[in-house]
C-alpha positions in Angstrom: 0.0 0.0 0.0 1.2 3.5 -0.9 -0.3 7.0 -0.6 -1.8 8.2 -3.9 -3.4 11.5 -2.8 -3.1 13.8 0.3 -5.2 16.8 1.1 -4.6 18.9 4.2 -6.1 22.1 5.6 -5.4 24.1 8.7 -3.0 21.5 10.1 0.1 22.8 11.8 2.0 24.9 9.2 -0.4 24.0 6.3 -3.3 26.3 5.4 -4.4 24.4 2.3 -2.5 21.7 0.4 -3.5 18.9 -2.0 -0.9 16.6 -3.5 -0.9 13.6 -5.9 2.1 11.6 -4.7 4.4 9.3 -6.6 7.3 6.9 -6.0 9.7 9.6 -4.8 8.3 12.9 -3.5 10.9 15.6 -3.0 9.6 18.5 -0.9 11.7 21.6 -0.6 11.4 25.0 1.0 12.8 27.2 3.7 12.0 26.6 7.4 8.4 27.2 8.5 6.9 26.4 5.0 5.2 23.2 6.2 7.6 20.5 5.0 7.5 18.5 8.3 3.7 19.2 8.6 3.2 17.1 5.4 4.9 14.1 7.0 3.1 14.7 10.3 -0.3 14.8 8.6 0.4 11.4 7.1 1.3 10.1 10.6 -1.8 11.6 12.1 -4.0 10.3 9.3 -2.8 6.7 9.7 -2.1 6.5 13.5 -4.1 9.3 15.0 -1.0 10.3 16.9 1.1 13.5 16.8 4.3 14.7 18.4 2.7 18.1 19.1 -0.1 19.1 21.4 -1.7 21.8 19.2 -2.1 20.7 15.6 -5.0 22.9 14.5 -3.8 26.2 13.1 -4.4 29.3 15.3 -7.7 31.0 15.0 -9.2 27.9 13.2 -11.7 25.5 14.7 -11.0 22.5 12.5 -8.2 20.8 10.7 -8.8 18.2 7.9 -6.7 15.3 6.6 -7.7 13.3 3.6 -5.6 10.4 2.4 -6.3 8.0 -0.5 -4.1 5.0 -1.1 -3.4 3.0 -4.3 -5.7 0.2 -2.8 -8.6 2.6 -2.9 -8.7 3.0 0.9 -9.8 6.6 1.9 -9.0 8.1 5.3 -11.0 11.2 6.2 -10.2 12.9 9.5 -11.4 16.2 11.0 -9.6 17.4 14.1 -11.8 19.9 16.0 -11.3 22.3 18.9 -13.7 23.8 21.4 -14.6 20.5 22.9 -16.2 19.2 19.7 -15.6 15.5 18.9 -13.2 14.7 16.1 -14.5 13.1 12.9 -13.1 9.9 11.5 -14.3 7.9 8.5 -12.8 5.1 6.4 -14.1 4.1 2.9 -13.0 1.6 0.3 -14.9 1.2 -3.0 -16.7 -2.1 -3.2 -15.9 -3.1 0.3 -17.5 -2.4 3.6 -14.8 -1.3 6.1 -15.2 -0.3 9.7 -14.3 3.2 10.7 -12.1 2.1 13.6 -8.5 2.8 14.6 -8.0 -1.0 15.0 -8.8 -1.6 11.4 -6.3 1.1 10.3 -3.5 -0.2 12.5 -3.1 -3.4 10.5 -1.5 -1.3 7.7 1.4 0.2 9.7 3.7 -1.1 12.5 4.1 1.8 14.9 4.8 5.2 13.4 5.6 6.1 9.8 9.4 5.4 10.0 11.9 8.2 9.6 15.4 6.6 9.3 17.2 9.9 10.1 15.3 10.2 13.3 16.3 6.6 14.2 20.0 7.5 13.8 19.5 10.4 16.3 17.8 8.2 18.9 19.7 6.7 21.9 21.0 3.1 21.7 18.3 2.1 24.2 15.5 3.5 22.0 17.1 2.1 18.9 17.3 -1.3 20.6 13.6 -1.0 21.7 12.5 -0.3 18.1 14.6 -3.3 16.7 13.4 -5.7 19.4 9.8 -4.7 18.6 10.4 -6.2 15.2 11.1 -9.6 16.8 7.7 -11.2 17.0 8.0 -13.4 20.1 4.5 -14.2 21.4 4.3 -14.2 25.3 1.8 -13.4 28.0 2.0 -12.6 31.7 1.0 -16.2 32.3 4.3 -17.2 30.7 6.2 -14.9 33.1 4.4 -16.5 36.0 5.2 -20.0 34.7 8.9 -19.2 34.1 9.5 -17.4 37.4 6.7 -18.7 39.7 5.4 -15.1 40.0 4.9 -11.9 38.2 7.6 -9.5 39.5 6.6 -5.9 40.4 8.2 -2.7 39.0 8.8 -4.2 35.5 7.7 -2.4 32.3 5.7 -5.2 30.7 5.0 -2.9 27.8 8.6 -3.4 26.6 9.8 -6.2 24.4 10.0 -9.6 26.0 13.8 -9.6 25.8 14.0 -6.2 27.5 11.4 -7.5 30.0 13.6 -10.4 30.8 16.6 -8.1 31.2 14.6 -6.0 33.7 13.5 -9.2 35.5 17.1 -10.4 35.8 18.2 -7.0 37.1 15.2 -7.0 39.5 16.1 -10.5 40.9 19.9 -9.6 40.9 19.2 -6.6 43.1 17.0 -8.7 45.3 19.7 -11.4 45.6 22.4 -8.8 46.3 20.3 -7.5 49.2 19.5 -11.0 50.5 23.1 -12.0 50.2 24.1 -9.0 52.2 21.6 -10.0 54.9 23.0 -13.5 54.7 26.5 -12.1 55.2 25.4 -10.2 58.3 23.5 -13.2 59.7 26.5 -15.5 59.1 28.7 -13.0 60.9 26.3 -13.0 63.9 26.1 -16.8 63.8 29.9 -17.0 63.7 29.9 -14.7 66.8 27.7 -17.1 68.7 29.6 -20.1 67.4 32.9 -18.6 68.6 31.4 -18.3 72.1 30.7 -22.1 72.1 33.3 -24.9 72.8 34.8 -26.5 69.7 32.5 -29.0 68.0 29.7 -28.2 70.5 26.6 -30.4 70.1 23.8 -28.6 71.9 21.3 -31.4 71.4 23.7 -34.0 72.9 24.2 -31.9 76.0 20.5 -31.0 76.2 19.7 -34.7 76.6 22.0 -35.0 79.6 20.6 -34.5 83.1 22.7 -32.4 85.5 20.6 -33.7 88.4 21.2 -37.3 87.5 25.0 -36.6 87.0 25.3 -35.1 90.5 23.0 -37.8 91.9 25.6 -40.3 90.7 28.3 -38.3 92.5 26.2 -38.2 95.7 25.5 -42.0 95.3 29.2 -42.8 94.9 30.0 -40.6 97.9 27.4 -42.4 99.9 28.8 -45.8 98.9 32.3 -44.8 99.8 31.1 -43.3 103.1 29.3 -46.5 104.0 32.6 -48.4 103.2 34.6 -46.0 105.3 32.1 -46.3 108.1 32.2 -50.1 107.9 36.0 -50.2 108.0 36.1 -47.7 110.9 33.4 -49.7 112.7 35.4 -52.9 112.4 38.7 -51.3 113.4 37.2 -49.7 116.6 35.1 -52.7 117.8 37.6 -53.8 120.6 38.0 -50.2 121.7 34.2 -49.7 121.8 33.8 -52.9 123.8 36.5 -51.7 126.3 34.7 -48.4 126.5 31.4 -50.2 127.1 33.0 -52.4 129.9 34.7 -49.4 131.4 31.4 -47.5 131.3 29.7 -50.5 133.0 32.3 -50.7 135.8 31.9 -47.0 136.3 28.1 -47.4 136.4 28.4 -50.4 138.8 30.7 -48.5 141.1 28.3 -45.6 141.0 25.5 -48.0 141.9 27.5 -49.4 144.8 28.3 -45.9 146.0 24.6 -45.1 145.8 23.7 -48.2 147.8 26.4 -47.5 150.4 25.1 -44.0 150.7 21.6 -45.4 151.2 22.8 -47.8 153.9 24.4 -44.9 155.7 21.3 -42.8 155.4 19.2 -45.7 156.8 21.8 -46.2 159.7 21.7 -42.5 160.4 17.9 -42.4 160.3 17.7 -45.5 162.4 20.0 -44.0 165.0 18.0 -40.8 164.8 14.8 -42.8 165.5 16.5 -44.7 168.3 17.5 -41.4 169.8 13.9 -40.3 169.5 12.7 -43.4 171.2 15.2 -43.0 174.1 14.2 -39.3 174.3 10.5 -40.3 174.4 11.1 -42.9 177.1 13.1 -40.4 179.1 10.2 -38.0 178.6 7.8 -40.5 180.0 10.1 -41.2 183.0 10.4 -37.5 183.6 6.6 -37.1 183.2 6.1 -39.8 185.9 8.5 -38.0 188.1 6.7 -34.8 187.5 3.4 -36.4 188.3 4.8 -37.7 191.5 6.5 -34.5 192.4 3.3 -32.5 191.5 1.3 -34.8 193.8 3.6 -34.3 196.7 3.7 -30.6 196.2 -0.1 -30.3 195.9 -0.5 -32.5 199.0 1.6 -30.1 201.0 -0.2 -27.1 199.5 -3.5 -28.8 200.2 -2.8 -28.9 203.8 -1.8 -25.2 203.8 -4.8 -24.0 201.8 -8.2 -23.3 203.0 -10.8 -26.0 203.0 -12.8 -24.0 200.5 -10.1 -24.5 197.9 -9.9 -28.2 198.5 -12.4 -29.1 195.8 -10.9 -26.7 193.2 -7.5 -28.1 193.9 -8.7 -31.6 193.5 -10.0 -30.7 190.1 -6.8 -29.0 189.0 -4.8 -32.0 190.3 -7.0 -34.3 188.2 -6.6 -32.1 185.1 -2.8 -32.0 185.5 -2.7 -35.7 185.9 -4.9 -36.3 182.9 -2.8 -34.0 180.8 0.4 -35.7 181.7 -1.1 -39.1 181.2 -2.3 -38.0 177.8 1.2 -36.8 177.0 2.6 -40.1 178.1 0.1 -41.9 175.8 1.0 -39.8 172.8 4.7 -40.3 173.5 4.1 -44.0 173.8 2.3 -44.0 170.4 5.2 -41.9 168.9 7.6 -44.5 170.3 5.6 -47.2 168.6 5.7 -45.3 165.3 9.4 -44.8 165.6 9.9 -48.5 166.5 7.7 -49.4 163.4 9.9 -47.1 161.1 13.0 -48.6 162.6 11.7 -52.1 161.7 10.9 -50.8 158.2 14.4 -49.4 157.8 15.8 -52.6 159.1 13.9 -54.4 156.3 15.1 -51.8 153.8 18.6 -52.2 155.0 18.2 -56.0 154.6 16.8 -55.5 151.0 19.6 -53.1 149.8 22.0 -56.0 149.3 19.4 -57.8 147.0 18.6 -54.5 145.2 22.3 -53.8 144.7 22.8 -57.3 143.3 19.9 -56.9 140.9 21.2 -53.4 139.7 24.7 -54.8 139.1 23.2 -57.8 137.2 21.1 -55.4 135.1 24.2 -53.3 134.3 26.0 -56.5 133.3 23.1 -57.6 131.0 23.0 -54.2 129.4 26.8 -54.4 128.8 26.3 -57.8 127.2 23.5 -56.4 125.0 25.6 -53.4 123.9 28.5 -55.7 123.1 26.1 -57.9 121.1 24.9 -54.8 119.2 28.4 -53.8 118.4 29.1 -57.3 117.2 26.0 -57.1 115.0 27.1 -53.7 113.6 30.5 -55.2 112.8 28.7 -58.1 111.1 26.7 -55.7 109.0 29.9 -53.7 108.3 31.7 -56.9 107.1 28.7 -57.6 104.9 28.8 -54.1 103.5 32.5 -54.5 102.7 31.9 -57.8 101.1 29.0 -56.6 98.9 30.1 -53.0 98.1 32.8 -51.8 95.7 34.4 -48.4 96.2 33.6 -45.9 93.5 36.0 -43.2 92.0 34.1 -40.0 92.8 36.3 -37.5 91.0 35.7 -38.7 87.4 31.9 -38.6 88.2 32.2 -35.1 89.6 34.2 -33.9 86.6 31.6 -35.5 84.3 28.8 -33.8 86.2 30.6 -30.5 86.2 31.1 -30.8 82.4 27.4 -31.4 81.9 26.6 -28.4 84.0 29.2 -26.3 82.2 28.1 -27.5 78.7 24.5 -26.8 79.4 25.4 -23.3 80.3 26.1 -22.7 76.6 22.6 -23.9 75.5 21.2 -20.4 75.5 23.8 -19.2 72.9 23.4 -22.5 71.0 19.6 -22.1 70.9 19.9 -18.4 69.7 22.4 -19.5 67.1 20.2 -22.5 66.0 17.1 -20.3 65.9 18.9 -17.7 63.8 20.1 -20.4 61.4 16.7 -22.1 61.3 14.4 -19.1 61.2 16.5 -16.4 59.5 19.6 -17.8 57.7 18.0 -20.9 56.1 15.0 -19.0 54.6 17.4 -16.3 53.3 19.7 -18.9 51.8 16.7 -20.7 50.3 15.5 -17.3 48.9 18.9 -16.6 47.5 18.9 -20.0 45.8 15.4 -19.3 44.4 16.6 -15.9 43.2 19.7 -17.4 41.6 17.5 -20.0 39.8 15.3 -17.2 38.6 18.3 -15.1 37.4 19.6 -18.1 35.6 16.1 -18.7 34.1 15.9 -15.1 33.0 19.3 -15.4 31.4 18.5 -18.6 29.6 15.1 -17.6 28.3 16.3 -15.1 25.7 18.4 -17.9 24.1 15.4 -20.1 24.1 13.1 -17.4 22.7 15.6 -16.3 20.1 15.6 -19.9 18.7 12.0 -19.4 17.6 12.2 -15.8 16.7 12.8 -14.8 13.0 15.2 -11.9 12.8 13.8 -9.5 10.1 17.0 -7.7 9.4 19.9 -9.5 7.7 23.2 -9.4 9.7 21.6 -8.3 12.9 22.0 -10.4 16.1 20.3 -10.2 19.5 22.4 -11.7 22.3 21.1 -13.4 25.4 21.1 -10.1 27.3 18.8 -8.5 24.7 21.6 -6.4 23.3 21.6 -5.6 19.6 24.7 -6.3 17.6 25.6 -5.9 13.9 27.9 -8.9 13.5 30.0 -8.6 16.7 29.5 -4.8 17.2 26.9 -3.3 19.5 24.7 -0.7 17.8 26.2 2.1 19.9 29.6 1.2 18.4 28.5 1.7 14.8 29.8 4.5 12.6 27.4 7.2 11.3 27.2 5.5 7.9 26.6 2.1 9.5 23.9 3.6 11.7 22.2 5.1 8.6 22.3 1.8 6.8 20.9 0.0 9.9 18.1 2.7 10.0 17.0 1.8 6.5 17.0 -1.9 7.2 14.9 -1.3 10.3 12.6 1.1 8.4 11.8 -1.6 5.8 11.5 -4.3 8.4 9.1 -2.3 10.4 6.9 -1.3 7.6 3.6 -3.1 7.3 1.3 -2.9 4.3 2.0 0.8 4.1 5.3 1.0 2.3 6.3 4.5 3.1 9.6 5.9 4.3 10.2 9.6 5.1 13.6 11.2 5.0 13.6 14.7 6.7 17.0 16.3 6.1 17.9 14.7 2.8 20.5 17.4 2.0 22.2 16.7 5.3 23.2 13.1 4.3 26.7 12.9 2.9 27.0 12.2 -0.9 28.5 8.7 -0.4 25.5 7.6 1.7 23.1 9.3 -0.7 24.4 7.2 -3.5 23.5 3.8 -1.9 20.2 5.2 -0.7 19.3 6.3 -4.2 20.2 2.9 -5.4 17.9 1.5 -2.7 15.1 3.9 -3.8 15.5 2.9 -7.4 15.3 -0.8 -6.8 12.8 -1.3 -3.9 9.0 -1.1 -3.8 8.8 1.6 -1.1 7.4 5.1 -1.5 9.7 7.9 -0.3 9.1 11.4 0.9 12.3 13.4 0.9 12.5 16.7 2.8 15.1 19.3 1.8 15.6 22.7 3.4 16.5 25.6 1.0 15.8 29.3 0.6 12.8 29.0 -1.6 9.1 28.5 -1.1 7.4 25.2 -0.5 7.7 23.0 -3.6 6.9 19.4 -4.3 8.6 17.4 -7.0 7.2 14.0 -8.0 9.5 11.4 -9.5 8.0 8.1 -10.6 4.6 6.7 -10.4 3.1 4.3 -8.0 
């Protein structure tokens, strides 16, 4: 498809223009005459896009673009201002065509290509244009299948090879951050490990029981103590028996002394009672003497007293006699009591010998029992020595101390293990996952390029999505090589609309113009060449379409 007719009004620098275009269309004129406006009107007509914001001429309300192709397709656009809707209509004789942008897009890939503009673009933009020529079908589902997710912050509007490059960079940055965190974690873990004894096995020491270890120490000490006690008991048996016998003799002598003291107490008490009896008998004798003396005295008095006192005297005599007789009776009773106590003490004195003998026999029996008890103890001690083996306590104590010491490191061990399990291991796993995704991202371009047809002879796309001409990256090409590449790209990019615009034809050096002119003469493309000179706008048509 080529453009046969173009009519433009009130569009950018064009007031009114109507052209019948041919194979080569050379447009000349000084700046501001509307040369570029012609090319931009074609771009607006086919793509409804423009590089400028205001495209309707000042003081006008509507710009029109009419294009007719050699296939009979007619494009009629009216661009309006003041809030009015634009007008767009497509027609083709003998064929019903929809007036839609979608229908129109099938005739052109991107913008109408301008090779000289391509030369002036950055290598990144150039690579983007070329990559867009590689038709590699893909969807976001493919991204998800390749990487297990759809990464954020990626321009998925770019070419798939560039998308993969962004994804690799995305995962590379993530892995770098993760590996930095892994380095910090490993340093922290190394710090904990350096605090632990060499080859420390926390789970081994956790399974040990400090209580049981020290219980074994205590048990061994108890066994050894029992053995020492048994040996000591056997060695000291004779000494203890002598002590028991000596204690028995002392106790017997004390008992004898106690009995002798009791004998003396009885003798003294008996003598005291006998003295009491003698005194009482003497008292009775004295009382009888007093009675006799009192009678004699009263008789003499009776004779000297008056008769009237005789009866009173008789009464008093009788009272005195009765009183004395009563005293004698009481004394006789007391004597009987004393004599009874003396008889009791005599019996006690007689029983002391038997009591002493019984006490001494009891002491002897107790001595025999104590000696038998000591013999029994020695027997048990000999049995203990026969059945019990002495235990080395110090190795057990060292082992118990080691368990206690090793378990004191469990806190650091648990912190280290927790950091390895909960932080380091997930980070390392994530790093492995990111590495796998990076490798996948680097492998995918190779796989995709196997199925992609390169539309430009001599061009190569490497695994990183970089464009090369042979071995040279596009940013290393000379100006002539860049221009030649631009023409190859222009033709590869063109769809059904075979149209190439060269704005600045007179700026191209003569050598490059020669091969371009040969291209123009031999190919099927329609060209619009823009030249700047000092004259008015002029259009020269060479060749028919």
